[in-house]
C-alpha positions in Angstrom: -5.8 -19.1 -28.9 -7.5 -18.3 -25.6 -5.3 -17.6 -22.6 -7.0 -17.2 -19.2 -6.0 -17.2 -15.6 -7.9 -19.0 -12.9 -7.6 -16.8 -9.8 -9.3 -16.3 -6.5 -9.3 -13.8 -3.6 -8.3 -16.5 -1.1 -7.4 -20.1 -1.0 -9.8 -23.0 -0.5 -12.1 -22.2 -3.3 -11.2 -25.2 -5.4 -9.4 -23.0 -8.0 -6.7 -25.6 -8.9 -9.2 -28.5 -9.1 -11.3 -26.4 -11.5 -8.3 -25.4 -13.6 -7.1 -29.0 -14.0 -10.6 -30.3 -14.9 -11.2 -27.5 -17.4 -7.8 -28.3 -19.1 -8.7 -32.0 -19.3 -12.2 -31.2 -20.7 -10.8 -29.1 -23.5 -8.2 -31.9 -24.3 -11.0 -34.5 -24.4 -12.7 -32.3 -26.9 -9.7 -32.5 -29.1 -8.2 -29.1 -28.3 -4.4 -28.7 -27.6 -4.1 -27.3 -24.1 -1.3 -26.0 -21.9 -1.9 -25.7 -18.1 0.8 -23.7 -16.3 1.1 -23.7 -12.5 1.9 -20.2 -11.3 0.9 -20.9 -7.7 4.4 -21.0 -6.3 3.2 -20.7 -2.7 1.3 -24.0 -2.6 2.0 -26.1 -5.7 -0.5 -29.0 -6.0 -0.9 -29.9 -9.7 1.8 -32.6 -9.3 -0.4 -34.3 -6.7 -3.5 -34.1 -8.9 -1.7 -35.5 -11.9 0.5 -37.9 -10.0 3.7 -36.4 -11.4 6.9 -36.4 -9.2 10.6 -35.7 -9.6 10.7 -33.3 -12.5 14.1 -32.0 -13.5 12.9 -28.5 -14.3 9.9 -26.4 -13.2 8.2 -23.2 -14.1 10.3 -21.5 -11.4 13.4 -22.4 -13.5 11.9 -21.3 -16.8 11.0 -17.9 -15.3 14.5 -17.6 -13.8 15.9 -18.3 -17.3 17.8 -21.4 -16.0 15.7 -23.8 -18.1 14.0 -23.7 -21.5 10.3 -24.2 -22.1 11.2 -27.6 -23.6 12.8 -28.6 -20.3 9.8 -27.6 -18.3 6.7 -28.6 -20.3 5.5 -32.2 -20.3 2.8 -33.7 -22.5 0.5 -36.0 -20.5 -2.1 -36.4 -23.2 -1.0 -39.9 -24.2 -1.2 -41.0 -20.5 -5.0 -40.5 -20.6 -5.8 -41.3 -24.2 -7.1 -37.8 -24.9 -7.9 -36.5 -28.4 -5.9 -33.3 -27.9 -2.6 -32.5 -26.3 -2.5 -31.9 -22.6 0.8 -30.1 -21.7 1.7 -29.1 -18.2 4.3 -26.9 -16.5 4.6 -27.6 -12.8 5.9 -25.5 -10.0 8.5 -26.8 -7.7 6.9 -28.3 -4.6 10.1 -28.5 -2.5 9.6 -26.4 0.7 13.0 -24.8 0.4 12.2 -23.8 -3.2 8.9 -22.4 -2.1 10.7 -20.2 0.5 13.1 -19.0 -2.1 10.3 -18.2 -4.5 8.5 -16.1 -1.9 11.6 -14.1 -1.4 11.9 -13.1 -5.0 12.0 -9.3 -5.5 10.2 -7.0 -7.9 13.1 -7.1 -10.3 12.8 -10.9 -10.6 9.1 -10.7 -11.2 9.5 -8.1 -13.9 11.8 -10.5 -15.7 9.3 -13.3 -15.0 6.5 -11.6 -16.8 8.7 -11.1 -19.9 9.5 -14.8 -19.8 5.8 -15.6 -19.4 4.7 -13.4 -22.4 7.5 -15.0 -24.5 6.2 -18.4 -23.7 2.6 -17.4 -24.4 3.5 -16.2 -27.9 5.6 -19.4 -28.5 2.6 -21.5 -27.6 0.4 -19.4 -29.9 2.9 -20.0 -32.7 2.9 -23.7 -32.0 -0.9 -23.8 -32.6 -2.2 -24.4 -29.1 -5.9 -23.7 -28.5 -5.9 -22.9 -24.8 -3.3 -21.7 -22.3 -4.6 -21.8 -18.7 -2.7 -20.2 -15.8 -3.4 -21.7 -12.3 -2.6 -18.6 -10.4 -1.8 -18.0 -6.7 -4.7 -16.7 -4.7 -4.7 -13.1 -3.6 -2.6 -10.3 -4.9 1.1 -11.3 -5.2 3.6 -10.5 -7.9 3.0 -14.0 -9.5 -0.8 -13.7 -9.5 -0.6 -10.2 -11.0 1.8 -11.5 -13.7 -0.7 -14.2 -14.5 -3.5 -11.7 -14.9 -1.4 -9.4 -17.0 -0.4 -12.2 -19.3 -4.0 -13.5 -19.7 -6.7 -12.4 -22.1 -9.2 -12.6 -19.2 -9.6 -14.0 -15.7 -11.9 -16.6 -14.3 -12.4 -15.7 -10.7 -13.3 -18.7 -8.5 -15.3 -17.9 -5.4 -17.6 -19.4 -2.8 -21.0 -18.1 -1.9 -20.1 -16.1 1.2 -19.5 -12.5 2.1 -15.7 -13.0 2.4 -15.4 -14.0 -1.2 -18.0 -11.5 -2.4 -16.1 -8.6 -0.8 -12.7 -9.9 -1.8 -13.6 -10.6 -5.4 -15.1 -7.1 -5.8 -11.8 -5.7 -4.4 -9.9 -7.8 -7.0 -12.2 -6.5 -9.8 -12.0 -2.9 -8.7 -8.4 -2.7 -7.7 -6.6 -5.2 -9.9 -8.5 -6.3 -13.0 -10.0 -2.9 -13.9 -6.8 -0.9 -13.6 -5.1 -3.6 -15.7 -8.0 -3.5 -18.2 -8.6 -7.2 -17.8 -12.2 -8.7 -18.0 -13.3 -10.9 -15.1 -15.8 -13.8 -15.1 -17.1 -15.2 -11.9 -17.4 -18.9 -11.2 -18.9 -19.9 -7.9 -17.7 -23.3 -6.6 -18.6 -25.6 -3.7 -22.1 -24.2 -3.5 -24.1 -26.2 -1.0 -27.4 -27.6 -2.5 -29.7 -25.7 -0.1 -28.3 -22.4 -1.5 -29.2 -23.5 -5.0 -32.7 -25.0 -4.4 -33.8 -23.7 -1.0 -35.6 -20.5 -0.1 -32.3 -18.5 0.4 -31.7 -16.7 -2.9 -28.0 -17.4 -3.3 -27.9 -17.2 -7.1 -30.0 -14.0 -7.2 -27.8 -12.5 -4.5 -24.6 -13.2 -6.4 -26.1 -11.9 -9.6 -27.2 -8.7 -7.8 -23.8 -8.2 -6.2 -21.8 -8.7 -9.4 -24.3 -7.4 -12.0 -22.1 -4.3 -12.7 -18.8 -6.0 -12.0 -18.4 -9.2 -13.9 -20.3 -11.8 -16.0 -21.2 -15.0 -14.1 -20.1 -18.2 -15.7 -22.0 -20.5 -13.4 -22.6 -22.2 -10.1 -20.9 -25.5 -9.3 -22.5 -27.4 -6.5 -20.5 -29.1 -3.7 -20.3 -32.7 -5.0 -19.1 -35.2 -2.3 -17.1 -37.1 -4.9 -14.7 -34.3 -5.2 -13.4 -34.1 -1.6 -13.7 -37.8 -1.3 -11.0 -38.1 -3.9 -8.6 -36.4 -1.5 -6.9 -34.2 -4.1 -5.6 -37.1 -6.2 -8.3 -37.5 -8.8 -9.4 -35.5 -11.7 -13.1 -36.1 -12.2 -13.0 -35.2 -15.9 -10.8 -38.2 -16.3 -12.2 -40.7 -13.8 -15.9 -39.7 -14.1 -16.3 -37.8 -17.4 -20.0 -38.3 -17.4 -20.5 -37.5 -13.7 -22.3 -34.5 -12.4 -19.2 -32.5 -11.6 -17.5 -33.0 -15.0 -20.8 -32.4 -16.7 -21.3 -29.1 -15.0 -17.8 -28.0 -15.9 -18.4 -28.9 -19.5 -21.1 -26.3 -19.5 -18.6 -23.8 -18.0 -16.0 -24.8 -20.5 -18.4 -24.1 -23.3 -19.2 -20.6 -21.9 -15.5 -19.9 -21.7 -15.0 -21.0 -25.3 -17.6 -18.5 -26.4 -15.9 -15.5 -24.8 -14.7 -13.0 -27.4 -11.1 -12.3 -26.5 -11.2 -9.3 -28.9 -13.9 -7.6 -26.9 -12.6 -4.5 -25.1 -12.6 -4.3 -21.3 -15.9 -3.0 -20.0 -18.0 -4.1 -23.0 
């Protein structure tokens, strides 16, 4: 089983959209996949998947007020996928978000234990992939996601804000935790890919001693036009966005989780 967090230095990188599409791609391939939402500050998977009114959320499981059976829901049959697609949503209620942000270190120490227990339970159940949609930045919840993962996919845009922030994450978070980082650049405007400005070579130079680069995903107009309520790997599985992510999914599948940090 591969378990990885999808993380970013700041919001707006398309992290959740990529995590959801990667989960669907793996399920379309016939793999059994679990996608867990650990972005308690801005839950959005319920919007992408059109799921409302859950009785229990990841917040409840981590607080030990609900079981994993209460929280997880299998959506695979909804989309006629070859594999299981199981999701654990975060509570989108504003009051619950405020309560979550007020949780102290003690609660988050309990939460990481719960998360690790769930990871091992899913491994025992035979799942192939567990994906954590982490909160951006450095918060207790995002650190827990990184700790519980085998490696982290860092989503960034091609700009100096994300370059500097992602390097800070690698140097000050992933490296001390001995977690490998893999860069995925998203929303890359076409001139930066095909024009005279060497965006790809610049990114490769910046991160050559920091992290392996998984790929560059262009800014496709179909994605923002969907207004956050469409998963292209479902609606347009042969479209350019889903096709590009299939290449990323294959690279992730080839990552050796047994390899040591720094190798």
